[in-house]
C-alpha positions, 0 to 999 in steps of 0.5 A: 375854767378848763377841764383837767386834761385841757389844763395839763395840755396848756401847761405842757405846751407852755413849759415846753415852749419856755424851754425850746422857743418852738411851737409844740405839736400834738405828737409830744402831748400824745406821748406825755398824756397817752391820748390819741392824736385826734383827742389832743388836736380837738383839745388844742383847737378848743384852747385856741378858740378860748384864746389861750393858744395861738397858731404860727404861720410856719408850723402846725404846732401851737404857742401860748398867747398872753391870755394863756400865760396869764392862765398858767401864772394864775392857776397852773404855776407851782412854786419852784424850789431854788436849786442848790447851785442858785442858792449857794451863789446867792448865799455868798452875797447875802452872807457878806456882812461888809456889803451895804443894801445897794451892794446886796441889790446890785450883786444879787441882780447881776447874778440873776441876770447871768443865771436867767439871761434876762434883764434885771432892774433895781430902782432905789428909793426915790431921790426925792425921799433922800434930802441932803444933810451934809457935804464935805471934802477930804483932800488926797493931795494937791489935785485930788480929793474925795467929795462926800455926800450924806443924806438924812436917811443915812445914805453916804455917797463919795466920789473921787474928783480931780481939780487942778489949780484950785486951792483947798480954801476955794473948795471949802468955801464952795462946800460951806456955801452949799451947806448953808443954802441947800441942806434939807433939799431933796437930792433930785432937786439939788442940781436945780438949786445949784443952777439957780441959787449957787451958780449966780453967786459963787463967783463972789466967793470963789475965783475958779468958780466955773470949774468948781461949780461944774465938779460939784454939779456933776457929783450930785447929778451922778448921785441922783442917777444911781437911783436906776440900775439896769443889768444885763440889757444885752441879754435881750439879744439872746432871746429868739423872739427879738430877732429883728432890729426894730424890736431890739432898738425899741426895747433898748431905747426904753431900757436906756431911758431913766424916766421911762424906767422909773415911770413904768417899772416902779412898783407900789405893791409889796407882793411879787407881781407879774405883768405879761405883754400888754399888761405892762407899760414898758413894752408889749413884747416883754414880761415884767416881774417885779416887787417893792422892797423895804429895808432899814427905812429905804424902799424901792423896786426890783424887777426882771424883764424878759420875753413873754416866754419867761421861766415864770416859776424860777424868776418868782422864786429868785425874786422872793429869795432876794426880797426876803434876804434884803428885808431881814 
């Protein structure tokens, strides 16, 4: 463990670096702690030897290492109360009784991405946990209709589609075929079943079978892909750490890859967990703070991705507030 003075110096350097993204020199610490510059330099050198601070090539100041951030998170970070403005904005969302769970998640994570300038991610309950209960159609006019998909968990998804020169009778035959053969199938397997079980036989029942099949196939594909929602990806560009094209392209590529996100962001722990740099499987250059949520039989992951120089206490407080309100 560190001495009390070392902890104060480490905390001061980390909080200052989080705010300004610039190496912190001994002068600032001397003023804050009222110590001699020699004392502060010795303590900073000790913290560097312990691997908690790093020296940059461009400054005599120090920046936190991953190990330093981890020490801060585990031993020095204190819960931060939501300020009035943040709480009011979130309360407006959670006080809206008209919203569904997906809307609460989407709107609150959009707000957090905006407030923090980090990237927010929502992973809904895995599509495998939702099985197709029924599909139906509601015609709007001769060429437009709404396709409604209902799962066994009570999740309802609808999509407006345009089908020209296809009779309602043809569409109803397709719906009956899907309901007869595919009900009970996990949503993430429906597209495959359509491909191998419906596509080979639909031509026997439906004249314009190719157009109708492609429409229903796309509806299910869109439904299962809604499992991943990434908000504020461009916020990465606002962080001074990501100042070269290679880093940006690497992180963007991962945030655009649904499989990569599902594999590396999904959280099985009910507590809020913090993964700094090499601790997370997404990217060594970022911190991922995430938690699992449960609400009305549904579960998933909410996560915030940002630089290692993240405002940890604020993000943890925001995630705790969202999790608490979602699970009410």
